[in-house]
C-alpha distance (Angstrom), angle and dihedral (degrees) to the residues before:
residue distance angle dihedral
M1 . . .
K2 3.81 . .
L3 3.80 135.5 .
F4 3.81 115.7 -150.9
V5 3.81 110.6 -167.2
G6 3.78 123.5 -169.0
L7 3.79 114.6 -163.4
G8 3.79 124.1 -141.3
N9 3.78 144.8 111.0
P10 3.81 123.6 -80.8
G11 3.78 121.4 -120.9
K12 3.78 138.1 65.1
K13 3.79 94.8 -92.7
Y14 3.82 90.4 66.1
I15 3.82 97.6 49.3
G16 3.79 110.0 117.8
T17 3.81 95.1 14.6
R18 3.79 122.8 132.1
H19 3.81 91.1 -116.9
N20 3.82 89.4 59.3
T21 3.78 94.1 57.6
G22 3.82 90.9 114.3
F23 3.80 91.1 54.7
A24 3.81 91.1 47.9
I25 3.79 93.1 51.9
V26 3.81 96.1 48.9
D27 3.82 88.4 45.0
T28 3.81 87.3 55.9
L29 3.81 89.7 50.3
M30 3.81 92.4 49.0
S31 3.79 90.3 47.7
E32 3.82 91.3 51.6
L33 3.81 89.5 49.8
G34 3.82 92.6 46.4
V35 3.81 93.9 -121.1
L36 3.83 102.2 104.7
D37 3.82 91.9 109.8
E38 3.82 92.2 49.9
Q39 3.83 95.9 72.4
K40 3.79 112.4 131.1
E41 3.79 129.8 -168.6
Q42 3.78 108.5 -108.0
C43 3.82 138.6 138.6
F44 3.84 93.1 10.6
G45 3.79 92.0 -54.5
L46 3.78 149.1 57.6
L47 3.78 113.1 -78.9
V48 3.79 137.7 -173.3
K49 3.79 125.8 -174.2
T50 3.80 114.8 -154.0
Q51 3.79 144.0 145.7
I52 3.79 125.7 -106.0
N53 3.80 118.4 -178.2
G54 3.80 88.7 -16.4
E55 3.83 94.3 -54.5
T56 3.80 125.0 116.0
V57 3.79 110.3 -114.6
Y58 3.79 129.2 -174.4
I59 3.80 114.7 -156.6
F60 3.79 111.6 -160.2
K61 3.79 138.9 -173.7
P62 3.83 112.8 -172.8
Q63 3.80 112.6 -137.0
T64 3.81 95.1 -162.6
F65 3.82 95.0 94.8
M66 3.78 120.3 -99.5
N67 3.81 98.8 -78.9
L68 3.83 92.0 57.1
S69 3.81 98.3 40.8
G70 3.80 91.8 119.7
Q71 3.80 93.2 66.3
A72 3.79 90.9 59.2
V73 3.81 94.4 41.9
R74 3.82 90.9 50.8
A75 3.82 90.6 48.4
V76 3.81 94.5 52.8
M77 3.81 92.0 43.7
D78 3.80 91.2 52.0
Y79 3.81 95.3 43.7
Y80 3.81 94.9 50.6
K81 3.82 95.7 30.3
I82 3.80 92.6 -123.0
P83 3.81 112.6 171.4
L84 3.80 118.3 -130.1
E85 3.81 91.9 -115.9
D86 3.83 88.5 65.0
V87 3.82 95.1 54.1
F88 3.83 120.2 104.6
V89 3.82 118.3 -175.2
V90 3.81 120.3 -162.6
H91 3.81 113.3 -160.1
D92 3.78 145.4 156.9
D93 3.80 117.9 -97.4
M94 3.81 126.7 -166.0
D95 3.82 91.6 -162.1
F96 3.82 90.8 75.4
E97 3.78 129.0 59.0
V98 3.80 120.0 -116.3
G99 3.80 107.6 -77.4
H100 3.79 95.4 31.7
F101 3.80 124.7 102.8
K102 3.79 137.8 166.7
L103 3.79 135.5 -159.9
K104 3.78 111.2 -136.6
S105 3.81 128.9 -177.2
K106 3.83 98.7 -153.7
G107 3.78 144.7 -27.0
S108 3.76 147.1 119.8
P109 3.82 122.9 -41.0
A110 3.84 91.0 -107.4
G111 3.81 90.2 -146.9
H112 3.83 96.0 -49.2
N113 3.81 107.7 132.7
G114 3.81 94.4 -159.9
I115 3.81 91.3 55.3
K116 3.81 90.3 43.4
N117 3.80 90.7 55.3
I118 3.80 92.5 47.3
I119 3.82 89.8 52.4
E120 3.81 90.0 49.8
N121 3.81 92.8 49.6
V122 3.81 99.8 42.5
G123 3.81 93.1 38.8
S124 3.80 95.8 -129.8
E125 3.80 144.4 73.9
D126 3.81 89.5 -145.0
F127 3.78 103.1 105.6
K128 3.77 130.6 107.3
R129 3.78 121.0 -100.5
I130 3.72 139.0 -174.5
R131 3.79 106.5 -151.6
V132 3.80 109.3 -156.3
G133 3.78 117.9 -161.3
I134 3.79 119.1 -123.0
G135 3.82 97.8 165.1
R136 3.77 125.8 -124.3
C137 3.78 136.4 -92.1
L138 3.78 118.8 -149.7
D139 3.81 95.8 -150.5
N140 3.81 112.3 50.2
D141 3.82 119.0 0.5
I142 3.82 94.5 -172.6
E143 3.78 93.8 51.3
Y144 3.80 89.8 44.9
V145 3.82 97.8 51.2
L146 3.80 90.6 45.5
G147 3.80 90.6 50.2
E148 3.79 126.3 92.1
Y149 3.78 128.2 -105.3
S150 3.79 118.5 -101.0
K151 3.81 118.0 -109.1
E152 3.82 90.7 -100.1
E153 3.81 92.3 46.9
K154 3.81 90.9 50.8
K155 3.81 90.1 58.3
I156 3.80 90.8 49.6
M157 3.80 91.6 48.0
Q158 3.81 92.4 51.2
G159 3.80 89.1 60.6
V160 3.81 92.4 44.1
A161 3.81 90.5 50.5
L162 3.81 91.6 53.6
T163 3.81 91.6 49.8
I164 3.81 92.2 48.4
C165 3.82 89.8 49.1
E166 3.80 88.4 55.7
A167 3.82 89.2 50.2
L168 3.81 90.9 51.4
K169 3.79 91.4 49.7
D170 3.81 89.5 48.7
A171 3.82 89.2 50.9
T172 3.81 87.2 74.2
I173 3.81 91.9 60.9
M174 3.82 106.1 24.1
S175 3.79 135.2 63.4
F176 3.78 115.3 -108.8
Q177 3.79 90.4 -115.0
D178 3.81 90.0 55.9
L179 3.82 89.7 47.5
Q180 3.80 90.2 53.2
T181 3.79 91.5 48.9
K182 3.80 92.0 49.9
Y183 3.80 101.8 39.5
N184 3.80 104.8 28.0
S185 3.78 88.2 56.9
E186 3.81 88.4 51.5
A187 3.79 92.7 48.7
K188 3.77 109.9 111.1
């Protein structure tokens, strides 16, 4: 059993923003699997249960706003009895340029409030992450992360999303170390 969490903010005004990159990637995965329209409100988020390579997978988008993502993640983990080692969180990361991503097995929040809140709520930094680069603005970080990608960046992110979806599918049949070897070497 796996839990794939995409981080973002609920509401139409946040669709397409850099901070909603996690939502966009799990939406791409659900679309590929043909389950996008099956999302149901549960555990403070939108949840789909599906099968990938014969394994049960829950795909989850917390609807608590980014800074409270951990409450929703904890709720879905508790309800479905999903162990922390089976949790994968996909999130935006200003430390990487657009088009770059990295699979990471644990670590500090590195300034990401959604990750910080998940750590607080699950009581550990030991969960898997896919850090997706959104670049950095030197003037106003909040305005930047809540802004939309440029036309060129959108094209880049479409390709990144497809690659990350393949990594998530492979997570059902590969060890995390093997995933890192395969996909971190592919990361641009």
